[in-house]
N, C-alpha and C positions, 0 to 999 in steps of 0.2 A: 554396577552401582544400584542394585535393587534391594539391598538389605533392609527388609521390613517395609519397603515402599508399597508393596501390593499384597492384597489378600490372595491366598492360595486357592486354586480351583479344587484342590484335594481336601477331603474331610479327614480331620484328625480323630481317629477312633477313641483314643484314650489320652487326652491332653495332660492329665495328671501324671501318668506313667512316663510320657514323653518329656515332661518338664523335669521329672526326677533324673532321667537319663541326661538331659541337657545340663543340669547342675553338675553331674558327675563329670561330663565331658569338659565343661568349663573349668572345673577344679583341676582336672588333669593338665589342661593347657596352661593354667595359671602356675601350677607347680613346676612345669617344664620351662616356663618363662623365667621363673626364679632360678632354675638350674642354668639356663643360658647366661644370665647375668653373673651368676657365681662362677661359671666356666671361664668367662672373660676376665674376671677380677681375681681369681684365686692365686695364692702364692704357696700352696702346699708343696711338699716334697715330691720328687719323681715317683717314688714307690706308691705313694697315696694316689697320685694321678693315674698310674697304670691300673691300680686296683679299682678305682672308681670307674674308669673307662670300661673295664670288664663287666662291672655291675650294670652300667648303663646299657651295654649291648645285650645283657641278659633280659633286662626289662623291655628293651625294644622287641626282642623275640617273643616275649609274652604278649605284647600288644598285637603282634602280627599273626598270632594263632587264629585270629578271626578279624580279618580286615578286607575292605573292598579293594578291587584291582586298580582302580583309577582315582582321579580327584573327586571331590564331593559334588561339585556343581551347585545348583540351587536346590534347597530342601524346604519342605513344609515344616515350620517350627510349631511348638506347642501352642503359640498364640494365634495359629492359623494364618500366619503371614509367610511369604517367601523370603528366605534368608540364605546368604552365602557364608555359612559357618567356616569355610576354609579360606576366606579372604585374608590376605596377609596384612591388611590394615584394620579391618573391623571384625574379622572372623573369631567367633567365640571359641572355636575348637583349634585355632591356629596359634601355637606358642610363639611364633615370631611376630604376631600382631601385637601392637601396644597394649590392648586394642583401643581404637578410637571410638568414642561414643558421640555420634553426630546427631544434633537435634536441629529443628528448623520450623519455619512457618509455611503456610499454604502458598506463599509467593516464591518460595525457594530461597529464602534467606537462611543459610545454614551456619551453625556455630559448633565449635568443638574445643575443649581445653585438653591439653595433653602435656605429659612430661616424659621424655625419653632418656633411657639410661645407657650404660656402657656398651651394650650390644649394638647400638646404632651410631657409634662414633665414626667420624670421618677425620677432619682436622682435629688435633688434640683438644679435647674438651668441648667439641662441637658436633652437632648432628651431621651425618654424611649428607652431601648435597642430593644424592639420589633418593634418600629417605625423605628429605624435605619435599622434593617434587612428588613423591608418592603420597605424602600427607595431603598436599594441595590437590592432587588428582582425586583422592577419595572425597575430601570435603567439598571441593568445587563440583565434582561429578555427582554429588548427592543432590545438588540443586535441580538439575533437569529431572532426576527421578522423582523429586518431591512434587513437581508440577505435572507429573504423569508422562514424562518423556525420558525414560531410562536409557541413555545412549552410551555407546562405546566412544572412547577418546579418539578423536580424529587428530587433534594436536593439543599440546600443552606447552605453552611458552612460559618458562619460569625465569624470573629475574631475582637474583640474590642481592639483597641490599646490605646485609650485615650477617655475621654468624648467628646461627640458631644454637643456643647453648644446651648442653646436656644437663639433666638434673634440675632444670628450671621449667616452671609451668608457662606454657605459651598458649595463645588463643589463635585458632585458625577459623577463618570465615570464608564463606562462598556465597555468591548471589548470581541470579540470572540477569544477563545484559540484554539479550535479544532472542526471540523465538521465531524461527522460520520453518514452518511445517515440522518435519522430522529432525530439524537441526536446532540446536540450542547453543548459543555462545554465552559463556559464563566467566566470571572473574573471581579471584579470591586472594587472600593474604594471610600471613602469619605475623602476629605481633608479640613482642616480649613483655615482661612485667613493667617496663618503662613506657609501654604503649608505642614502641618504635617498630616499624615494619622490618622484619628480617628477610622476608621473601614474598613475592607476589606472582600471580599467574593469570594468564589469559588463555582460555581454552574453548575448543569446539567439540561438542558431543553430538553424535548421530545415532538415532535409533536404527538398529539393523533391520533389514527387510523381514527376516524370519520372526521378529517380535512385533511387527506393526499390526498384524491381524488381531493380536491379543489386546491391543491398546485402544484401537478405534481411530477414526479420522481426526487428524490434528486440527485444532481450531485456534492457533496461536498459543497463548499460555493458559488457555482455559482448562478447567477440570473441576470435578466435583469433590471438594475437600471439606473435612470437618474443621471446627475452630482450632486454632493453634494451642495444643495442650501438651506439646512435646512428643506426641505419638505420631506414627506414620499415617499418611493419608490413605483414603480408600482408593481402589482402582477407579480411574476416571470412567464415567458413563459414556459409551459410544454415542 
């Protein structure tokens, strides 16, 4: 849950060149996102399907001529911040990510508007429950990161109040309820255009031991943050 929440200790030698690469990577992911949606909804004939499948495999091999062996992990972006571009919810390079664009303030009040299409269907016409939980996990989990406590999910209790519809804009919110050292309890919800809650979550996030030395000693919900301008906060000062 650290996407853009912290400045990278690494120096970006050529931010302009990296930004150009990022735009190309984002464009590729966006085009593949469109392909996934088309793949789900297409009704073309069998011969066309077979032909396109062969073309897609050929393109896949072209991409694999130069690819890393494993997942991306966290990378230093052109803006000098740590970002998880492979994240399936917010990852700029991940074609299965909606992607979500989460913003918030220094107190960890997070917000995100989103619309999900055919590739995320569970019950007919509705978002799959696991995807609903994933959206909440991402948005609610962004709250601890925003206040300088980027934790892993210890638990996420999700309550489904009503269906979350496909093709309709919803608003997801997350906020901090309680901070206890390296543990943060947070809550969140999703609301439909009629302002009805479709799902809500109560969660606990814990900063892993290997990350604590990079964050500093916890002092409750304190941290040194800039004014709320929609940007990510600075790394808290130990």
